[in-house]
PAVO-401928 format. One record per atom (N, C-alpha, C): x, y, z. Coordinates in steps of 0.001 Angstrom, whole numbers, padded with zeros to 6 digits, always signed. Each point is the difference from the previous one (the first is absolute). Example, Ala and Ser with C-alpha at 12.3 -4.5 7.8 and 13.67 -1.06 7.14 Angstrom:
REM PAVO-401928
+013190-005690+007800-000890+001190+000000+000900+001200+000000-000350+001050-000720+000820+001190+000060-000770+001090+000730
END
This chain:
REM PAVO-401928
+000806-001186+000000-000806+001186+000000+000849+001250+000000+001075-000006+000789+000859+001174+000100+000667+000278-001335+000321-001054-000729+000645+000200-001298-000932+000676-001000-001277-000326-000003-000920+000602-000965-000171+001498+000251-000032+000418+001272-000072+001432+000305+001293+000714-000383+001109-000693+000151+001287+000590-000354+000085+000249-001497-000609-000868-000790+000015+000173-001451-000988+001072-000448-001160+000145+000714-001008+000989-000384+000426+001431+000325+000788+000219+001022+000409+001350+000413+000597+000815-001136+001012-000533-000698+000588+000765-001108-000989+000232-001141-000911-000966-000252-000988+000178-001069-000986+001121+000330-000446+000064+001250-000927+001059+000416+000691+001356-000090+001256+000062+000446+000757+001248-000055+000189+000442-001447+000263-000898-000897+000169+000333-001415-001308+000512-000589-001120-000592+000371-001297+000438-000510-000326+001420+000464+000336+000300+001245-000258+001345+000522+000864+001016-000723+001256-000336-000209+000912+000927-000660-000340+000207-001466-000618-000998-000637-000328+000111-001413-001377+000625-000238-000755+000276+001050-001323+000612-000164+000169+001377-000629-000887+000375-000886+000132+001312-000647-000062+001131+001033+000876+000958-000168+000064+001135+000925-001293+000807-000036-000662+000055-001151-001236+000779-000100-001107-000591+000861-000029-001327+000141-001036-000626+000826+000199+000361+001459+001250+000067+000441+000283+000375+001382-000321+001470+000213+000380+000846-000972-000232+001438+000135-001489+000319+000000-000784-000699-000810-001437+000273-000039-000655-000280+001330+000440-001016+000684-000588-000335+001285+000345+001006+001081+001091+000759-000166+000421+000930+001039-000487+001429-000234-000641+000292-001129-000457+001358-000268-001284+000288+000770-000066+001189+000640-001240+000346+000697-001099+000325-001004-001235-000160+000434-001130+000341-000859-000056+001508-000157-000030+000471-001227-000077+001431-000251-001454+000444+000144-000236+000975+000871-001355+000499+000173-000157+001272-000821-001210+000293-000446-000206+001200-000809+000271+001256+000820+000356+001058-000696+000272+001278+000669-001285+000526+000637+000121+000674+001129-001206+000528+000660-000594+001165-000797-001297+000219+000181-000657+001159-000588+000411+001222+000808+000490+001041-000673+000361+001245+000668-001061+001033-000327-000616+000551+001050-001095+000959-000191+000283+001238+000838-000202+001161-000598+000173+001281+000677-001378+000616+000189-000261+000540+001186-001305+000557+000331+000129+001420+000537-001021+000803-000241-000207+001214+000778-001047-000380+001035+000162+000462+001229-000878-000437+001085-000614+001179+000736-001079-000290+000695-000616+000969+000910-000398-000720+001284+000223+000701+001107-000467-000460+001307-000948+001072+000501-001229-000387+000298-001026+000950+000427-000603-000460+001312-000218+000941+000895-000708-000308+001234-001440-000316-000376-000517-001122+000466-001350-000425-000386-001068+000994+000443+000197+000640+001139-000973+000961+000517+000747+001280+000337-000116+000986-000827+000677+001248+000305+000540+000649-001243+001310+000083-000095+000658+000723-001077-000372-000554-001361-000312+000907-000922-000243-000430-001368+001243+000158-000858+001115+000411+000626+001258+000176-000714+000921-001174+000311+000269-000822-000989+000828-001188+000253+001488+000330+000062+000751-000904+000601+001457+000053-000029+000452-000800-001211+000706+000666-000912+000440-000649-001235+001323-000713+000224+000246-001022-000812+001251-000739+000090+000250-000832-001232+001074-000791+000056+000386-000888-001093+000340-001365+000574-000370-001022-000737+000242-001377+000400+000610-000731-001192+001167-000588+000215+000661-000815-001028+000092-001414+000540-000655-000946-000680+000008-001368+000504+000340-000991-001103+000481-001146+000442+000192-001159-000848-000910-001094+000549-000718-000670-000888-000858-001104+000410+000503-001258-000717+000436-000964+000773+000537-001248-000537-001135-000972-000303+000271-000982-000846-001024-000979-000376-000503-000778+001212+000805-000082+001058-000414-000694+001222-000972+000836+000838-000184+001288-000374-000897+000879+000743+000723+000910+000973+001304-000182+000167+000757+000856+000910+000155+001385-000619-000129+001005+000845+000073+001389-000429+001095+000701+000798+000790+000833-000681+000996+000810+000701+000205+001292-000775+000501+001022+000696+000240+001261-000676+000272+001132+000970-000348+001228-000453+000244+001207+000790-001165+000967-000132-000182+000796+001046-001021+001046+000032+000657+001304+000430-000459+001106-000541+000350+001315+000553-001144+000956-000288-000211+000941+000946-001061+000960-000242+000523+001093-000924-000899+000825-000502+000344+000949-001053+000948+001096+000456+000034+000324+001275+000816+001126+000438+001313-000414+000648+000241-001295+000199+001237-000479+000604+000444-001264-000732+001190+000014-000548+000466-001100-000844+000718-001094+000780-000506-000358+001161+000553-001107+000778-000587-001300-000533+000853-000913-000440-000470-001270-000550-000219-000976+001152-001258-000266+000307-000402-000815+001141-000336-001397-000516+000559-001055+000590-000231-001354-000503-001459-000435+000100-000405-000760-001005-001356-000552-000078+000138-001505-000196-000726-000783+000796-000023-001457-000161-001428-000492+000144-000342-001034-000741-001356-000530+000093-000246-001090-001015-001242-000062-000492-000355-001039-000949-001253+000328-000779-000243-000809-001010-001208+000130-000814-000503-001396-000322-001320-000159+000109-000652-001253-000335-001243+000349-000801+000077-000153-001312-001120+000368-000861-000228+001499+000044-001192+000410+000398-000300+001431+000069+000191+000566+001414+000531-000783+000897+000235+000436+001378+001479+000341+000166+000300+001191+000520+001371+000428+000211+000142+000508+001426+001125-000276+000624+000269+000480+001357+001492+000270+000108+000349+001035+000730+001416+000299+000210+000172+000930+001185+001233+000032+000501+000388+000900+001078+000955+001036-000565-000195+001243+000405+000913+001093-000319+000752+000306+001283+001315-000134-000042+000794+000332+001179+000407-001216+000784+000438+000217+001221-000100+001218+000788+000989+001056-000485-000284+001234+000359+000825+001114-000413+000130+001009+001125+001067+000760-000039+000160+001068+000986-000628+001288-000510-000460-000005-001253-000594+001185-000611-001492+000066+000273-000503+001231+000104-001448+000197+000043-000492-000138-001439-000975-000833-000225-000489-000237-001356-001076+000995-000427-000173+001062+000777-000913+001061-000397-001423-000173+000478-000261-000992+000852-001373-000198+000474-000081+000077+001520+001043+000535+000621-000025+000183+001447+000207-001265+000794+000638-000991-000590+000274-001258+000684+001423+000070+000550+000194-000482+001195+001293+000085+000672+001096-000707-000785+001209+000572+000007+001131-000699-000611+000206-001362+000664+000479-000962-000777+000189-001360+000494-001210-000876-000235-001034+000567-000568-001235-000733-000254+000084-000713-001346-000600-001155-000069-000135-000749-001250-001439+000192-000465-000177+000235-001293-001341+000153-000557-000354-001280-000746-001146-000584+000330-000450-001246-000625-001142+000342-000956+000143-000405-001262-000996+000286-001034-000618-001310-000467-001327-000030-000087-000728-001110-000624-000919+000620-001044-000026-000591-001195-000756+000620-001084-000430-001034-001027-000849+000453-000915-000476-000804-001113+000527+000609-001292+000585-000832-000853+000604+000445-001252-001037-000074-001115-000074+001075-000804-000887+000041-001161+000713-000576-001225-000712-000112-001113+000565-000562-001231+001162+000823-000544+000014+001308+000252+001076+000861-000503+001180+000095+000974+000046-000875+001015+001036-000062+001039-000089+001122+001024-000998+000868-000080-000193+000979+001067-000647-000726+001174+000132+000570+001199-000649-000629+001146-000404+001027+001039-001006-000385+000772-000534+000832+001088-000232-000900+001198+000265+000572+001179-000217-000784+001202+000193+000828+001244+000337-000667+001084+000154+000664+001288+001447-000067+000461+000365+000993+000806+001337+000092+000577-000153+000018+001511+000783-000837+000668-000040-000098+001458+001379+000283+000569+000132+000963+000910+001287+000183+000676+000239-001146+000979+001217-000535-000007+000392-001052+000941+001199+000513+000773-000198+000257+001267+001026+000614+000839+000774-001088+000728+001333+000191+000071+000830-000911+000769+001010+000815+000789+000717-000649+000900+001002+000697+000790-000498+000323+001390+000801+000771+000752-000340+000263+001404-001261+000840+000190-000367+000822-000980-001179+000859+000132-001231-000590-000675+000048-001263-000389-001084-000608-000767-001332+000055+000734-000012-000332+001276-001264-000022+000741-000643+001367+000082+000779+001013+000331-000540+001361+000127-000490+000518-001347+000773-000250-001062-000408+000513-001303-001209-000754-000542-000089-001304+000252-001175-000762-000419-001243+000520+000710+000131+000317+001277-001130+000583+000727-000405+001335-000609+000990+000804-000404-000286+001282-000644-000764-000218-001303+000449-000946-000829-000688-000272-001267-001426-000476+000241-000186-000875+000987-001345-000490+000309-000902+001128+000472+000557+000961+000743-000790+001135+000481-000416+000919-001141+000746-000051-001126-000332+000850-001141-001288-000462-000684-000403-001219+000266-001233-000524-000594+000090-000023-001510-001045+000478-000686-000034-000055-001459+001119+000807-000663+000546+001011+000686+001054+000809-000615+001294-000789-000147+000161-001116+000674+001198-000817-000105-000080-001032-001112-001008+000104-000868-000158-000957-001103+000436+000661-001300+000751-000743-000824+000562+000564-001220-000349-000859-001209-000118+000664-001137-000221-000662-001281+001265+000144-000827+000354-001065-000725+001205-000003-000831-000425-000308-001426+000442+000807-000958-000302-000233-001413+001288+000122-000803+000142-000836-001027+001195+000016-000845-000412-000178-001456+000630+000811-000859-000278-000052-001433+001314-000191-000740+000076-000995-000915+001244-000223-000739+000387+001246-000798+001300+000244-000075+000512+001157-000728+001376-000322-000552+000492+000840-000877+001354-000137-000512+000968+000635+000987+001145-000603+000175+001031+000547+000873+000662+001157-000733+000109+001163+000659+000600+001167-000648+001159+000533+000836+000921+000703-000668+001162+000584+000680-000439+001071+000991-001121+000659-000244-000499+001031+000901-000414-000589+001348-000602-001174-000029-000432-000661+001228+001150-000669+000739+001065-000351-000715+001114-000739+000571+001312+000688-000343+000277+001168+000565+001220+000719-000353+001245-000789+000363+000978+000031-000895+001272-000658+000257+000021-001497-000259-001085-000581-000511-000018-001444-000222+000085-000363-001480+000044+000986-000893+000081-000293-001429+001339+000415-000560
END
């Protein structure tokens, strides 16, 4: 029995060495996934009860075929690129803006994360609600403040696809 294994060893090694290199290389290549959809939006954040003047902004996102969403947000008067992460499933989209040390123009404390849930239309525009999510040492006090605001603490978020322009993104072209 030992002799038969001794004779097979060199034959197996020769077969492995003679295998076409392309067959080995094909098995080691990762699956190429399609490039994500890149969409640029102009946005508005409006207090649901109160101000009729929205806070304008810009949202640049990539949506991968797996539904993962990532990108950046900045309001119209301050060019701070704030990270955005979230997802999309069919016509349902959700993402978080921040956290950021910047005031996003709606009177929300710095360090707050904004959570958006919305419904996407056929033209890729979407409308939904925005919820401040407070974290850190002052989270309890600030959450109590938001709850005391009642209806004034509710926000609407709308986004419309647009072309990216040098005017909106100075220094990036």
